[in-house]
C-alpha positions in Angstrom: -17.8 184.4 25.0 -14.8 182.3 23.8 -14.5 178.4 24.4 -11.9 178.9 26.8 -14.1 181.4 29.1 -17.1 179.3 28.9 -15.1 176.4 30.1 -14.0 178.6 33.1 -17.3 179.8 33.6 -18.8 176.2 33.4 -16.0 174.8 35.9 -16.8 177.8 38.5 -20.5 177.0 38.3 -20.1 173.3 38.7 -17.6 174.0 41.7 -20.3 176.3 43.4 -22.8 173.7 42.8 -20.5 171.0 44.5 -19.8 173.4 47.3 -23.5 174.0 47.7 -24.1 170.1 47.6 -21.4 169.9 50.4 -23.0 172.4 52.6 -26.1 170.8 52.4 -24.8 167.6 53.3 -23.1 169.1 56.3 -26.2 170.6 57.2 -28.1 167.1 57.1 -25.7 165.6 59.1 -26.5 167.7 62.1 -28.9 166.2 64.6 -30.9 166.8 67.6 -32.6 164.3 70.0 -34.9 166.0 72.9 -35.8 164.4 76.2 -37.9 165.6 79.1 -37.3 164.3 82.7 -39.6 161.9 84.2 -38.1 161.3 87.6 -35.3 163.1 89.7 -34.1 162.5 93.2 -30.7 162.6 95.1 -28.9 159.6 94.8 -29.0 157.9 98.5 -28.3 154.6 98.6 -30.4 152.1 100.4 -29.5 148.7 101.9 -32.2 147.4 104.0 -31.7 144.1 105.9 -35.2 142.9 104.4 -34.6 143.0 100.4 -38.3 143.5 100.2 -38.7 146.4 102.5 -39.8 150.0 101.2 -39.9 151.9 104.7 -37.3 155.0 105.3 -37.1 153.4 108.8 -36.6 149.8 107.9 -33.5 148.5 109.6 -30.5 148.4 107.3 -26.9 148.0 107.0 -27.0 151.4 105.5 -28.3 153.1 108.6 -27.3 150.5 111.6 -27.2 153.7 114.0 -31.0 154.7 113.3 -32.8 157.5 111.8 -33.2 161.3 112.5 -35.5 161.5 115.3 -38.5 163.7 115.4 -37.5 166.9 116.8 -38.2 167.2 120.7 -40.0 170.6 120.5 -41.3 170.5 124.2 -37.5 170.7 125.0 -36.5 172.9 122.5 -39.1 175.3 122.9 -39.0 175.7 126.6 -36.6 178.9 127.0 -35.8 181.6 129.5 -38.5 183.6 127.6 -41.2 181.0 127.1 -42.7 178.7 130.1 -43.6 174.9 129.8 -47.2 175.8 129.7 -46.7 177.9 126.9 -44.8 175.6 125.0 -47.7 173.0 125.6 -50.5 175.5 124.6 -48.4 176.2 121.3 -48.1 172.6 120.6 -51.5 171.4 121.3 -52.6 169.6 117.9 -55.9 171.5 117.7 -54.2 175.0 117.7 -52.9 174.3 114.2 -56.3 174.7 112.7 -56.8 177.8 114.7 -56.9 181.6 113.3 -53.7 183.3 114.1 -51.3 180.1 114.6 -47.9 181.0 113.8 -45.6 178.3 112.5 -42.6 180.9 112.8 -42.6 179.9 116.6 -41.2 176.5 115.8 -38.1 178.3 114.9 -38.1 181.0 117.5 -36.2 179.0 120.2 -32.5 180.8 120.1 -31.2 182.0 123.6 -32.2 185.5 122.9 -35.4 184.8 120.6 -33.3 184.0 117.4 -34.9 182.5 114.6 -33.0 179.5 114.4 -33.6 178.5 110.8 -31.9 181.4 109.9 -29.2 181.9 112.5 -28.6 177.8 113.5 -25.3 178.6 115.0 -27.2 180.3 118.0 -28.2 177.0 119.4 -26.2 173.7 120.0 -25.8 170.8 117.6 -28.2 167.9 118.3 -26.4 165.1 116.2 -28.5 162.8 114.4 -27.5 159.2 112.9 -25.4 159.3 109.7 -24.9 156.6 106.9 -22.8 153.5 108.1 -22.7 152.2 104.7 -19.4 152.3 102.8 -21.1 152.2 99.4 -22.8 155.2 97.5 -23.6 156.4 94.0 -21.4 159.2 92.3 -18.3 160.2 91.0 -14.7 160.5 92.2 -15.1 164.3 92.2 -11.7 165.2 93.7 -9.4 162.4 92.3 -8.6 161.0 95.5 -9.4 157.2 95.9 -8.6 157.2 99.6 -11.8 159.3 100.7 -15.4 158.9 100.2 -17.2 155.8 99.3 -16.9 153.1 97.1 -19.7 152.7 94.2 -22.1 149.7 93.8 -19.7 148.9 90.8 -16.7 149.1 92.8 -15.2 152.7 91.8 -13.3 154.1 94.8 -13.1 157.4 95.9 -16.9 158.1 95.4 -17.7 161.7 96.7 -21.4 162.2 97.8 -21.4 164.1 101.1 -25.2 165.1 100.6 -25.9 161.3 101.1 -23.8 161.6 104.2 -25.8 164.5 105.6 -29.3 162.9 104.6 -29.2 159.2 103.9 -30.6 158.4 107.1 -33.2 160.9 107.1 -36.2 158.9 107.0 -38.3 160.9 104.9 -35.8 160.8 102.2 -34.5 157.1 102.8 -36.1 154.2 100.6 -35.8 152.1 97.4 -34.7 154.0 94.1 -37.8 156.0 93.1 -39.4 154.9 96.2 -38.7 157.2 99.2 -41.6 159.2 100.6 -40.1 162.6 100.2 -38.7 162.0 96.6 -42.1 160.6 95.6 -43.7 164.0 96.9 -40.9 166.1 95.1 -41.7 164.4 91.9 -45.2 164.8 92.1 -44.5 168.6 92.1 -43.0 168.2 88.8 -45.5 165.7 87.5 -48.4 168.0 88.3 -46.9 170.9 86.3 -44.6 172.8 88.9 -41.8 172.4 86.3 -40.4 170.5 83.3 -36.7 169.5 82.6 -35.7 169.6 78.9 -32.5 167.9 77.9 -31.3 168.6 74.3 -28.7 166.3 72.9 -27.0 167.3 69.6 -23.9 166.2 67.2 -23.3 165.8 63.9 -23.1 162.6 61.7 -25.0 159.4 62.4 -27.6 160.1 65.2 -26.2 159.1 68.6 -23.3 157.4 67.5 -20.2 157.4 69.1 -18.0 160.6 69.2 -18.3 164.4 70.4 -21.7 166.1 71.1 -23.3 168.6 73.0 -25.9 168.1 75.7 -27.9 171.2 77.4 -30.3 171.5 80.5 -33.2 173.8 79.9 -36.7 174.5 81.6 -40.2 174.5 80.2 -43.6 175.7 81.6 -45.3 173.1 79.7 -46.7 170.2 81.8 -45.7 166.6 81.6 -48.5 164.3 80.4 -49.1 160.7 81.6 -49.9 157.9 79.7 -52.8 155.2 80.2 -50.5 153.5 82.8 -49.7 156.7 84.6 -46.1 157.0 83.4 -44.9 159.9 81.8 -45.7 160.0 78.3 -43.2 159.9 75.3 -43.1 162.1 72.4 -44.9 165.3 73.7 -43.5 168.8 72.6 -42.2 171.2 75.1 -41.3 175.0 74.5 -37.9 175.8 76.3 -38.3 178.8 78.7 -35.7 181.1 77.3 -36.3 183.4 80.2 -35.0 181.4 82.8 -31.5 180.8 81.2 -30.2 180.2 85.1 -32.0 177.0 84.9 -29.8 175.6 82.5 -26.3 174.8 81.0 -24.6 173.4 78.1 -21.7 171.0 78.1 -19.6 169.3 75.4 -19.9 165.3 75.9 -18.6 162.2 74.6 -20.9 159.4 73.3 -19.1 156.1 73.6 -20.9 152.6 73.7 -24.3 153.8 74.4 -23.2 156.4 77.3 -22.8 160.0 77.4 -20.4 161.4 79.5 -19.6 164.9 80.2 -16.2 165.7 78.5 -14.5 167.5 81.2 -15.6 168.6 84.7 -17.6 172.1 84.2 -20.3 174.1 85.9 -23.8 172.2 85.7 -26.9 174.4 86.0 -30.5 173.1 86.0 -33.7 173.0 87.9 -33.1 172.1 91.6 -34.9 168.7 92.5 -37.2 170.3 94.7 -36.7 174.3 95.1 -37.5 176.9 92.8 -33.8 178.3 92.5 -31.2 176.7 90.4 -29.2 173.3 91.2 -25.5 174.6 90.6 -23.0 172.1 90.8 -19.5 173.1 90.3 -16.8 170.6 89.1 -19.7 168.5 87.9 -19.7 165.4 86.2 -22.4 163.4 84.7 -23.2 160.2 82.9 -26.5 159.0 80.8 -27.0 155.3 79.5 -28.9 155.6 76.3 -31.7 153.1 76.5 -32.9 150.8 73.7 -36.5 152.2 74.2 -35.4 155.9 73.6 -35.0 157.0 77.2 -31.9 158.0 78.9 -31.2 157.7 82.7 -28.1 158.3 84.9 -26.2 160.5 87.1 -25.4 164.2 87.6 -22.9 165.1 90.4 -20.7 168.0 91.6 -20.2 170.5 94.3 -23.0 172.7 95.5 -22.5 175.5 98.0 -24.5 174.1 101.1 -25.3 177.5 102.7 -27.4 178.1 99.6 -29.0 175.0 99.6 -29.7 175.4 103.6 -30.9 179.0 103.2 -33.8 178.0 100.7 -34.6 174.8 102.6 -34.5 175.6 106.4 -37.9 176.4 107.7 -40.6 174.6 110.0 -42.5 172.4 107.7 -39.5 170.4 106.4 -38.5 170.1 110.0 -41.3 168.5 111.6 -42.4 166.6 108.3 -39.2 165.1 107.6 -38.1 164.6 111.4 -35.0 166.3 111.2 -34.0 169.3 113.6 -32.9 172.0 111.1 -29.9 173.4 113.0 -28.7 170.1 113.6 -29.0 169.7 109.6 -26.9 172.9 109.3 -24.2 171.8 111.3 -23.8 168.4 109.6 -24.0 170.2 106.1 -21.0 172.2 107.7 -19.0 169.6 108.9 -19.2 167.2 105.8 -18.6 170.1 103.3 -15.8 168.5 101.0 -15.2 170.9 98.4 -14.8 174.6 97.3 -12.5 176.0 99.8 -12.9 179.9 100.4 -9.9 181.8 101.1 -9.7 180.6 104.7 -9.7 177.0 103.9 -13.3 176.6 104.7 -14.9 174.1 102.7 -18.3 175.8 101.2 -19.4 172.8 98.7 -21.1 169.6 99.7 -20.7 166.9 97.0 -24.0 166.0 95.8 -25.3 163.4 93.3 -28.6 163.0 91.6 -30.3 160.3 89.6 -32.1 161.6 86.7 -34.4 159.7 84.1 -35.7 161.0 81.0 -38.3 160.0 78.2 -38.1 160.9 74.6 -39.9 164.2 73.8 -39.7 167.1 71.2 -38.7 170.6 72.2 -38.1 174.1 70.8 -37.3 177.7 71.6 -40.3 179.7 70.6 -40.4 182.9 68.5 -42.6 185.8 69.5 -45.0 184.6 67.1 -45.0 181.0 68.7 -45.5 181.8 72.3 -49.2 180.9 72.0 -48.8 177.8 70.0 -50.2 174.5 71.7 -46.9 172.7 72.8 -48.3 169.2 73.6 -48.9 167.5 70.2 -50.0 164.0 70.2 -49.2 161.5 67.6 -45.6 162.4 67.1 -42.8 159.7 67.2 -39.3 160.8 68.0 -38.1 157.9 65.5 -39.4 160.0 62.8 -36.5 162.6 63.0 -36.2 164.6 66.2 -35.0 167.9 65.3 
């Protein structure tokens, strides 16, 4: 080999070596951080007259007209085909524990025997009190500052029609992370009904300002409580790849400790209560990166109100929550503020949810990893994360 040829070979090898170093460096700059939701609830503003109040029916400026009343079943169930005596017999509390008690009777009250939970339009509206507050949490989804609410921070045009519909339902009303209904729903999550995994990833210095990616997913692995009863940090969760409809991935921007969606898009994640996905169109979200490694923030967008009602309406929510289900349907229809159909009828209700999440580890298992024990103790997210 000539000296010139050997020089070219050396140069080529050296260039290849530099290329490998560059690829290695680029790979090393990719980072991921994982979180698992510790609390998840609709963002309903609570403003009681007594600052120390916690009751869903405490007097307040947010619900100055009162709260949704318990349905008057004695009146609702008395129809042309059901006598007063039959109604009283059905509503006898002792009958609920008897064999053959059928809860469907609560909904069989249409003029021709219609099941009103499925056909709410067959009975008249029975309006219940709605919020009187001008304040609500959320985002200006439609860009119109002249409509909607004002945020606690003073942002105009906040769209949160779901709060309009449900903000004075006493079962849902209460302080942040303190309403009876939302505590019950989160107990389902805490006791293993589902786990929501959030993955934040990017390039460069972890969690530094700049573009990144955020994704929502679900896991069948169960949340773990620490000695104080809080959701424990740094446990590992296997992402359930068989439920892609329960998640979505989004371009985000990180700036000054906040993670914001880059542009409104379709957000899919586990619903806060039901087993079907929460689908929010034209959605936005914003999370704050906390010093202790947790994140918290808001997710908001337009959800198809009929889908929500269809999976929600039945007897148990009606008498536990104290809200007339057909009236709830009428309220959703009336307050719908987005996603117009071809006739201009609004099919979407702007909805906002609060979400808190703690540091975790997560991975997508392969076939050989499907039986790996996921909840590994003694790990620290500060040691790296992927």
